[in-house]
C-alpha positions in Angstrom: 101.9 264.9 117.2 98.8 266.1 116.2 95.7 265.0 115.2 94.8 263.8 111.6 92.2 265.6 109.8 89.8 262.2 110.2 90.8 261.9 114.2 89.6 265.1 114.5 86.2 264.1 113.0 85.8 261.6 114.9 86.4 263.5 118.2 83.2 265.5 116.9 80.7 262.1 116.2 79.4 261.3 119.7 78.6 258.2 118.5 82.0 257.1 117.9 83.8 258.4 120.9 81.0 256.4 122.8 81.0 252.9 121.2 85.1 253.4 120.8 86.3 251.9 124.4 84.2 248.8 123.5 85.2 247.6 120.2 88.8 249.0 120.5 91.1 245.9 119.6 87.8 243.4 119.4 86.3 241.1 116.8 83.5 243.1 115.7 80.7 242.5 113.6 79.4 245.5 111.8 75.3 244.3 110.8 74.2 247.1 108.0 77.8 248.1 107.2 76.8 249.6 104.1 74.7 252.4 106.0 71.8 252.7 102.6 74.4 253.1 100.1 78.4 254.0 99.4 78.0 256.8 97.4 77.0 259.1 100.8 80.3 257.9 102.5 81.9 260.7 104.0 79.5 263.0 102.9 76.8 263.6 105.6 78.3 261.0 108.0 81.4 259.1 109.1 81.1 256.2 107.8 81.3 253.7 111.0 82.6 250.6 108.9 85.7 252.6 108.4 86.0 253.7 112.1 85.4 250.3 113.1 88.1 249.1 110.7 90.6 251.5 112.2 90.0 250.8 115.7 89.0 246.8 115.8 91.2 244.0 115.9 88.8 242.6 113.0 86.1 243.5 111.4 83.5 241.7 109.8 80.5 243.0 107.8 77.2 242.1 106.5 74.3 244.0 104.4 71.8 243.2 101.8 73.2 245.9 99.1 74.9 242.7 97.2 76.2 245.7 94.6 77.9 247.7 97.1 79.2 244.2 99.1 81.1 243.4 95.8 82.5 246.6 95.6 84.2 246.4 99.2 85.4 243.0 98.1 87.2 244.2 95.5 88.4 246.6 97.7 89.6 244.3 100.4 87.0 244.5 102.8 85.7 241.5 104.7 81.8 242.0 103.9 79.2 239.6 103.2 75.6 240.1 101.6 73.5 238.5 104.0 69.9 239.7 105.8 69.9 240.9 109.2 67.2 238.6 110.4 68.7 235.8 108.7 72.6 236.0 108.5 75.2 233.3 109.4 78.6 233.6 109.7 79.8 230.1 112.1 81.7 232.4 114.1 81.3 234.2 117.4 82.2 238.1 118.0 83.2 240.2 121.1 81.3 242.7 119.6 78.1 242.9 117.4 77.3 246.5 116.2 74.3 247.5 114.6 74.3 251.2 113.5 70.5 253.0 112.6 69.4 249.4 111.7 66.6 248.2 114.0 64.1 250.6 113.0 63.7 249.3 109.6 63.8 245.6 110.1 60.2 243.8 109.7 61.3 241.2 112.4 63.3 242.6 115.2 62.9 239.5 116.8 64.9 237.4 114.4 67.4 239.6 114.1 67.9 239.5 117.8 67.8 236.1 117.9 70.7 235.8 115.4 73.0 238.3 117.1 72.9 236.3 120.4 74.0 233.1 118.3 77.1 235.0 116.8 77.6 237.1 120.2 80.7 235.3 122.3 79.5 234.6 126.2 80.8 238.5 127.3 80.1 240.2 124.3 78.4 243.4 123.8 75.6 243.8 121.2 75.7 247.6 120.6 72.6 249.4 118.9 72.0 253.0 117.7 68.5 253.9 116.8 66.3 257.2 116.8 65.2 258.2 119.9 61.5 258.6 119.6 60.6 261.2 122.0 63.0 263.9 120.8 63.3 268.0 121.5 63.2 268.1 117.6 60.3 265.9 117.0 58.2 267.4 120.4 58.5 271.0 118.8 57.6 269.5 115.2 54.6 268.1 116.9 53.5 271.2 118.5 54.2 273.9 115.8 52.8 271.7 113.0 50.0 270.1 115.6 50.5 266.7 114.5 50.9 263.3 115.3 53.1 262.1 112.6 56.2 263.9 113.1 59.1 263.4 109.9 60.4 260.2 109.7 62.5 258.2 107.3 60.2 256.7 105.2 61.4 252.9 105.6 61.3 253.1 109.1 59.3 250.1 110.6 59.0 251.3 114.4 59.7 253.5 117.0 61.7 253.5 119.9 61.6 254.8 123.5 64.3 253.7 126.3 61.4 251.7 127.7 60.4 249.7 124.4 64.0 248.9 123.6 64.4 247.5 127.1 61.6 245.4 127.0 62.0 244.2 123.8 65.5 242.9 124.4 64.6 241.4 127.8 61.9 239.1 126.0 65.3 237.3 123.9 67.3 237.5 127.1 69.6 240.6 126.5 70.2 243.3 129.6 70.9 246.8 128.9 74.0 247.9 130.6 73.5 251.4 129.2 71.6 253.6 127.3 73.6 256.9 125.8 71.7 260.0 124.6 73.5 261.6 121.7 73.2 264.1 118.5 72.6 262.4 115.4 76.0 262.1 113.9 76.1 264.9 110.7 79.3 266.1 109.5 78.4 269.4 109.3 75.1 269.9 111.7 72.5 272.5 110.3 72.1 275.6 112.3 68.7 274.2 114.1 70.1 270.9 114.7 73.0 272.9 116.8 70.4 275.1 118.3 68.8 272.5 119.7 71.8 271.0 121.0 72.3 273.4 123.1 69.0 273.5 124.7 69.6 269.4 125.3 72.7 270.7 127.0 70.1 272.7 129.6 67.5 270.2 129.7 68.8 266.9 129.6 70.4 264.3 127.1 67.4 262.1 126.9 66.1 264.9 124.3 68.4 264.3 122.1 68.3 262.6 118.3 70.1 259.0 118.8 69.8 256.4 121.6 73.2 253.7 121.9 72.2 251.0 123.5 74.9 248.7 125.4 73.7 246.1 126.0 75.1 242.0 126.5 
């Protein structure tokens, strides 16, 4: 039996294929489940929350976007309007996933404290965040002679492997592994594909996205 169109799309998304073994048939909390807004769902990127729902045992989602949360509730999603730095659910999870979130927070320490309270003893915390030192940013700095490469204006922090490791260490969270993958656009630009090919030669550590597996 062949793969469905959606399954083929999933296979192209290295974030999803990387986290799959960790979330399969598990109780998962998805923090920041809306991913900016529902209108762009499945337009720029595959919606991770749907992927989690299809492959985990059960998924709970939280986000601060009240209107979108209410919309999802009406559609049968198990979601709640809560803040990533103050959330309380009275439940522990096998896996807590926070995709492209930690770089947006005002206080990542509060977020990590809440994650620890909601994570089972042998559970995994999975974070994805932009890699501070990617090939695309290095080239932008050289070509345009700038120390301020393009970034989402809502970001408050940059993370390198050393910095994220130290942050988690301060909250007694240990990193098991860091993966480096391309940013998961459904239809990458030509320049993005070229940079990905160059990374194939010079090493994954220069790719756009870090996936941190910790516990």
